[in-house]
C-alpha positions as CSV (number, residue, x, y, z in Angstrom):
1,M,9.4,45.4,91.5
2,Q,10.9,42.1,89.5
3,T,10.1,41.8,86.1
4,S,9.6,39.0,83.8
5,T,12.7,39.3,81.9
6,Q,14.6,38.7,85.2
7,I,12.9,35.6,85.8
8,T,15.3,33.1,84.3
9,T,15.0,29.0,85.7
10,M,18.0,26.6,85.0
11,I,15.5,23.2,84.3
12,H,17.6,19.9,84.3
13,E,21.1,19.3,83.9
14,T,22.4,16.4,81.5
15,N,24.9,15.7,79.2
16,Q,23.1,17.4,76.0
17,P,23.8,20.8,75.0
18,L,22.3,23.8,76.8
19,I,19.9,25.8,74.8
20,K,18.3,29.5,76.1
21,I,14.3,29.3,75.9
22,L,12.7,32.7,75.6
23,I,9.0,32.5,76.5
24,C,7.2,35.8,75.2
25,D,3.7,35.6,76.2
26,D,2.1,39.0,78.6
27,D,-0.2,36.5,80.4
28,P,1.7,35.1,82.8
29,A,-0.5,32.0,83.7
30,D,0.2,30.6,80.1
31,R,4.1,31.5,81.1
32,K,3.8,29.0,84.4
33,L,2.1,26.6,82.1
34,V,4.7,26.5,79.2
35,R,7.3,26.7,82.2
36,T,5.9,24.0,84.0
37,Y,5.6,21.6,80.7
38,L,9.4,22.9,80.2
39,Q,10.3,21.4,83.7
40,R,8.9,18.1,82.8
41,I,11.7,17.6,79.5
42,T,14.2,15.6,80.9
43,D,16.4,15.4,78.1
44,R,17.3,18.9,77.7
45,E,19.2,21.1,80.0
46,I,17.2,24.4,79.2
47,V,17.6,28.4,80.7
48,L,14.5,29.7,81.0
49,L,14.0,33.7,80.2
50,E,10.0,35.1,80.1
51,A,9.4,38.2,78.8
52,G,6.0,39.9,78.5
53,H,6.1,43.2,77.0
54,T,8.1,45.0,74.5
55,E,10.9,46.5,76.0
56,E,11.4,43.2,78.2
57,I,11.6,41.1,74.9
58,Q,14.2,43.4,73.1
59,N,16.1,43.6,76.1
60,A,16.4,39.4,76.6
61,L,17.2,39.1,72.8
62,G,19.8,42.2,73.5
63,K,21.5,40.3,76.1
64,G,23.1,37.3,74.3
65,R,22.4,34.2,72.4
66,I,18.6,32.9,72.3
67,D,18.5,29.3,71.0
68,L,14.6,29.4,70.6
69,V,11.7,32.2,71.1
70,L,8.2,30.7,71.8
71,M,6.4,33.6,70.8
72,D,2.9,34.5,71.8
73,N,0.9,35.5,68.6
74,Q,-1.5,38.2,70.6
75,M,1.4,40.6,72.4
76,P,0.7,43.7,73.4
77,E,2.1,46.7,71.2
78,K,3.6,44.5,68.9
79,S,1.8,41.4,67.4
80,G,3.6,37.9,67.5
81,M,3.9,38.4,64.2
82,E,5.6,41.5,63.8
83,W,7.7,39.8,66.6
84,L,8.0,37.3,64.2
85,A,9.2,39.0,60.8
86,E,11.6,41.4,62.9
87,I,13.8,38.2,64.5
88,T,13.8,36.3,60.9
89,R,15.0,39.3,59.3
90,K,17.9,39.6,61.7
91,Q,18.1,35.9,62.1
92,L,18.4,36.5,65.9
93,A,17.2,32.9,66.8
94,P,14.5,30.5,65.9
95,V,10.7,31.3,66.4
96,V,8.0,29.1,67.2
97,I,4.9,30.9,67.1
98,F,2.2,29.6,69.7
99,T,-1.8,31.2,69.7
100,G,-4.9,30.6,72.1
101,S,-7.0,30.2,68.8
102,G,-5.0,28.1,66.5
103,T,-6.5,28.6,63.1
104,E,-5.1,27.5,59.0
105,E,-4.8,30.7,58.0
106,I,-3.0,32.0,60.9
107,A,-0.7,29.0,60.8
108,A,0.3,29.4,57.0
109,Q,0.7,32.7,57.8
110,A,3.5,32.4,60.7
111,F,5.3,29.3,58.2
112,Q,5.2,32.2,56.0
113,E,7.0,34.9,58.1
114,G,9.8,32.5,58.8
115,A,8.3,30.5,62.0
116,V,10.2,27.1,62.5
117,G,7.0,26.2,64.2
118,Y,3.7,26.3,65.3
119,L,1.6,25.3,68.4
120,P,-1.9,26.2,69.4
121,K,-2.4,26.6,73.7
122,S,-5.5,24.0,73.3
123,N,-3.3,21.6,71.7
124,L,-0.4,22.6,74.8
125,S,1.4,18.9,76.6
126,R,4.8,18.4,77.8
127,K,4.9,15.8,74.7
128,K,3.8,17.9,71.9
129,L,5.5,21.4,73.3
130,K,8.9,18.8,73.6
131,K,8.3,17.4,70.0
132,T,7.8,21.3,68.6
133,I,10.9,22.3,70.0
134,D,13.1,19.3,68.8
135,V,11.6,20.0,65.2
136,A,11.6,23.3,65.1
137,L,15.8,23.4,66.8
138,D,16.6,20.5,64.0
139,K,14.9,22.8,61.0
140,W,16.8,26.0,62.0
141,M,20.0,24.2,62.2
142,R,19.2,22.8,58.6
143,L,18.3,26.3,57.7
144,Q,21.3,27.9,59.1
145,Q,23.7,25.2,57.0
146,A,21.8,25.4,54.3
147,M,22.4,29.3,54.1
148,A,26.2,29.0,55.0
149,D,26.5,26.4,52.0
150,K,24.6,28.8,50.0
151,E,27.1,31.9,51.0
152,K,29.8,29.7,50.4
153,L,29.0,29.2,46.8
154,E,28.0,32.7,46.3
155,R,31.6,33.8,47.5
156,L,33.0,30.7,45.6
157,A,30.9,31.8,42.7
158,N,32.1,35.3,42.8
159,L,36.2,35.3,43.8
160,D,38.7,34.8,41.5
161,S,40.4,31.2,42.8
162,L,44.0,33.1,42.7
163,T,43.8,36.2,44.4
164,G,40.5,36.2,46.1
165,L,39.5,39.3,44.5
166,Y,36.2,39.9,42.8
167,N,36.5,37.5,39.7
168,R,35.3,39.5,35.9
169,R,31.7,38.5,35.9
170,A,31.2,40.1,40.3
171,I,33.5,42.8,39.4
172,S,31.6,43.8,36.2
173,G,28.2,43.4,38.3
174,K,29.8,45.9,41.2
175,L,30.5,48.0,38.3
176,R,26.9,47.8,36.9
177,D,25.4,48.7,40.5
178,L,27.8,51.4,40.9
179,I,26.5,53.0,37.7
180,N,22.9,52.7,39.0
181,R,23.5,54.5,42.4
182,A,25.8,57.3,40.8
183,N,22.8,57.8,38.8
184,R,20.5,58.0,41.2
185,Y,22.3,60.1,43.2
186,K,24.8,62.1,41.0
187,E,28.0,61.0,42.4
188,D,30.9,61.0,40.6
189,F,33.8,58.1,40.5
190,S,36.7,57.0,38.5
191,L,37.9,53.6,37.3
192,V,41.2,52.4,37.0
193,M,42.7,49.1,34.4
194,L,46.1,48.2,35.9
195,D,47.8,45.8,34.1
196,I,51.7,44.2,35.0
197,D,54.2,44.7,32.4
198,H,55.6,42.3,30.6
199,F,54.1,39.8,32.4
200,K,54.7,37.1,29.8
201,K,58.2,37.2,30.2
202,V,57.8,36.9,34.3
203,N,56.4,33.1,33.4
204,D,58.7,32.5,31.0
205,R,61.9,33.1,32.8
206,Y,60.9,32.3,36.3
207,G,57.9,30.3,36.1
208,H,54.4,30.3,36.1
209,L,54.0,29.4,39.9
210,T,56.1,32.4,40.3
211,G,54.1,34.2,37.9
212,D,51.1,32.9,40.6
213,E,52.3,34.2,43.2
214,V,53.0,37.7,41.4
215,L,49.3,38.0,40.9
216,E,49.0,37.4,44.6
217,K,51.2,39.7,45.7
218,I,49.8,42.5,43.5
219,A,46.3,41.8,44.5
220,T,47.2,42.5,48.0
221,L,49.1,45.2,47.8
222,V,46.4,46.9,45.8
223,R,43.8,45.7,48.7
224,R,46.0,47.1,51.2
225,N,46.6,50.4,49.1
226,I,42.6,51.2,48.7
227,R,40.0,52.7,50.8
228,N,37.4,50.2,52.1
229,T,34.6,51.7,50.0
230,D,36.8,51.1,47.1
231,V,36.3,47.7,45.2
232,V,38.9,45.6,43.1
233,G,38.9,42.5,40.8
234,R,40.8,40.7,38.9
235,Y,39.2,41.3,35.3
236,G,41.1,38.5,33.3
237,G,44.9,37.5,32.9
238,E,47.2,40.3,34.6
239,E,44.5,42.7,34.2
240,F,43.1,43.9,37.7
241,I,39.9,46.9,37.9
242,I,40.1,49.3,40.8
243,I,36.6,50.6,40.8
244,L,36.5,54.4,43.0
245,P,33.4,55.9,44.0
246,Q,32.7,59.6,45.2
247,T,36.3,60.2,43.2
248,N,36.7,62.9,40.4
249,L,39.7,62.1,38.0
250,S,42.6,64.5,40.1
251,S,41.8,62.3,43.3
252,A,41.8,58.9,41.2
253,W,45.2,59.7,40.1
254,V,46.4,60.3,43.3
255,I,45.3,56.4,43.9
256,A,46.9,55.2,41.2
257,E,50.2,56.7,41.4
258,R,50.2,55.1,45.1
259,I,50.1,52.2,43.6
260,R,52.1,52.1,41.0
261,S,55.0,53.7,43.5
262,I,54.0,50.7,45.7
263,I,54.6,47.8,43.2
264,E,57.3,49.2,41.1
265,N,59.5,49.1,44.9
266,A,57.5,46.0,46.2
267,E,60.4,42.9,46.1
268,M,59.2,39.4,44.1
269,K,61.2,36.2,44.6
270,D,61.3,33.0,42.8
271,P,61.5,29.9,43.8
272,A,65.8,29.9,44.2
273,G,65.2,33.4,46.4
274,N,66.0,35.5,43.3
275,V,64.8,38.8,43.8
276,F,63.3,40.7,41.1
277,T,60.5,43.4,40.6
278,V,57.3,44.4,38.4
279,T,55.9,47.5,37.4
280,V,52.2,48.2,36.3
281,S,50.8,50.1,34.1
282,Q,46.8,51.7,34.7
283,G,44.6,53.4,32.4
284,L,42.0,56.1,34.6
285,S,38.9,57.1,33.1
286,E,36.3,58.9,35.2
287,W,32.2,58.0,34.9
288,E,30.2,60.6,32.7
289,R,26.7,60.5,33.1
290,G,24.3,58.1,30.3
291,E,28.0,56.1,30.1
292,D,27.4,52.2,30.7
293,A,29.6,49.9,31.8
294,D,30.7,48.9,28.8
295,A,31.4,52.1,27.4
296,L,33.6,53.3,30.7
297,I,35.3,50.0,30.9
298,S,36.3,50.6,27.2
299,C,37.3,54.6,28.2
300,A,39.9,52.9,30.8
301,D,41.1,50.2,28.7
302,E,42.1,52.5,26.2
303,A,44.1,54.4,28.7
304,L,45.6,52.0,29.5
305,Y,46.5,51.4,25.8
306,K,48.5,54.6,25.5
307,A,50.1,54.0,28.9
308,K,52.2,50.8,27.6
309,A,52.2,52.8,24.3
310,R,54.2,55.5,25.8
311,G,56.5,53.5,28.0
312,R,54.5,51.5,30.6
313,N,54.9,51.8,34.3
314,R,52.9,55.1,34.8
315,V,49.2,56.1,35.2
316,Q,47.4,57.7,32.0
317,I,43.9,59.8,32.2
318,L,41.3,59.4,29.5
319,L,38.3,61.2,30.0
320,G,34.9,60.4,28.6
321,P,33.4,58.0,25.7
322,T,34.8,60.7,23.3
323,L,38.0,59.2,24.7
324,R,40.1,62.9,24.9
325,D,43.3,62.7,26.1
326,K,44.0,64.7,29.0
327,I,47.9,64.1,29.2
């Protein structure tokens, strides 16, 4: 027996972009009526899919791109509003709600849940269906563009423009989030403050453009040598923060020491092709229960100060708010 999702209709061939429409309605007569009106729309090339039950809808949504869903409000097993909420949450496709008994309350609920269109079946006609589809697709396109613009602005607001790492504000926020999680789940984590040794001399000798390239290269080396769960950001100037979730001091020291060695052995070049190297000092501290972000950063910063005082190019550990030196 052929299921409704297997009924695929190609409507018209025009120079317009092809759109794939999924009709979700458990009433075959209503699906046929919608299909008939869609066949009378001549300015679009339409691929039409039909689904009447939960499994059929899931199969249709899971098989690839859907450009528009025409969803009946009264569906079996799962209401049209529930489908609307799920499809919108997953950003699968724009949804237009159809209903046999249209009311202002249903319309308001549909738009509140994220519908891009609403059309009572009692008012269904080729003209109204076409207008609803055109408006819905245009609204969806504008919503998607607005979301993309928002994400781009958020990325720009959170990322350091030179290194592409999180900036100070963003890395501080990530640290606060991790502290909240660690408090909730009683997890360990460690923090590394990394600073380039004698960076002013690099700028003075090779120029600020080369200094910027050194910052970029170190950012890349750090990013490549930490885990996917770790977080790194540029805290300011030549200073970086590395957050190591679910990591105690001994494991964090191994990671920090590996990064120190990799950077020490990496070749840097100035515009004339002259090769030079840089080293980094790192202060390492483990988060303790009840400690806030400022206290943890202060502890790691104190460890970094001691690393520099003891000769640089080393990892120095400091434990807890008591600033008890471990090595």
